[in-house]
C-alpha positions as CSV (number, residue, x, y, z in Angstrom):
1,M,-57.8,177.3,-100.2
2,A,-57.4,179.8,-97.5
3,I,-55.3,181.5,-94.3
4,L,-57.3,181.8,-91.6
5,I,-56.6,183.6,-88.5
6,D,-58.5,184.0,-85.2
7,D,-59.0,186.6,-82.6
8,P,-55.9,187.2,-80.5
9,R,-57.2,185.8,-77.2
10,W,-54.4,183.4,-76.0
11,P,-51.9,184.9,-73.6
12,A,-48.5,184.4,-73.2
13,H,-45.1,186.2,-72.3
14,G,-47.3,189.4,-71.7
15,L,-49.3,189.1,-75.0
16,L,-52.4,188.0,-76.7
17,W,-52.0,185.7,-79.9
18,A,-54.4,184.9,-82.5
19,H,-53.3,181.1,-84.8
20,L,-52.6,181.4,-87.8
21,V,-53.8,177.6,-89.8
22,S,-54.0,177.1,-94.0
23,D,-57.5,175.2,-94.5
24,A,-55.3,173.1,-96.7
25,N,-51.8,172.5,-96.7
26,L,-48.8,173.7,-94.6
27,G,-46.8,174.6,-97.9
28,E,-49.4,177.7,-98.5
29,L,-49.1,178.4,-94.4
30,H,-45.2,178.6,-94.5
31,E,-44.7,180.4,-97.9
32,F,-47.9,182.9,-96.6
33,A,-46.0,183.3,-93.1
34,A,-42.7,183.9,-95.1
35,A,-44.3,186.6,-97.4
36,N,-45.4,188.5,-94.3
37,G,-42.3,188.4,-91.8
38,I,-43.7,185.9,-89.3
39,P,-40.5,183.6,-88.5
40,L,-40.4,180.1,-88.6
41,R,-39.7,180.0,-84.8
42,G,-43.9,181.1,-84.5
43,F,-45.0,177.8,-85.9
44,D,-46.1,175.0,-83.5
45,L,-46.7,172.0,-85.2
46,D,-49.9,172.8,-87.5
47,H,-50.3,176.7,-87.0
48,Y,-48.4,179.8,-86.3
49,D,-49.0,181.9,-83.4
50,V,-48.7,185.5,-84.1
51,P,-49.3,188.2,-81.8
52,R,-51.8,190.6,-81.8
53,E,-50.2,193.7,-82.8
54,G,-49.8,192.0,-86.2
55,H,-53.5,190.6,-86.7
56,A,-55.1,193.6,-88.5
57,R,-51.5,193.2,-91.0
58,L,-52.3,189.6,-91.5
59,V,-56.4,190.2,-92.1
60,A,-55.1,193.1,-94.5
61,A,-52.6,190.7,-96.7
62,G,-55.5,188.1,-97.1
63,A,-55.8,186.0,-94.2
64,Q,-59.8,185.3,-93.3
65,H,-60.4,186.3,-90.0
66,V,-62.7,183.7,-88.2
67,D,-63.7,182.9,-84.5
68,G,-61.9,180.3,-83.0
69,H,-64.5,177.2,-83.3
70,T,-64.8,177.8,-87.2
71,L,-60.9,178.1,-87.3
72,V,-60.8,174.5,-85.8
73,R,-63.5,172.9,-88.0
74,A,-61.3,174.4,-91.2
75,L,-58.1,172.6,-89.3
76,I,-59.8,169.3,-88.7
77,A,-61.5,169.3,-92.1
78,S,-57.6,169.9,-94.1
79,G,-56.2,166.8,-92.2
80,L,-53.5,169.5,-90.6
81,R,-54.7,169.3,-86.9
82,V,-52.3,168.2,-84.4
83,T,-54.4,166.8,-81.4
84,A,-52.7,167.2,-77.6
85,R,-52.8,163.6,-77.7
86,E,-49.9,163.5,-80.4
87,R,-48.5,167.1,-79.1
88,R,-47.7,165.4,-75.8
89,G,-45.9,162.7,-77.6
90,R,-43.3,164.5,-79.6
């Protein structure tokens, strides 16, 4: 099991954001996020959005830095991926 983080390249609210995911289960992801001060409001169904300023700290805490394609492939393989269609349906 691993926590993965991609590059902070997604703009919103004047910041750049990265995605933090688990390749195994959401419990592991929530536990890592809570232990590292990431608020639950940053959770978006299958990932946490984290600002660029926290990226290095999360890698130092054990998140594995991967490119965006690797992150998405791992999320799909885990069965945790929420598709755009599923997001629209919520």
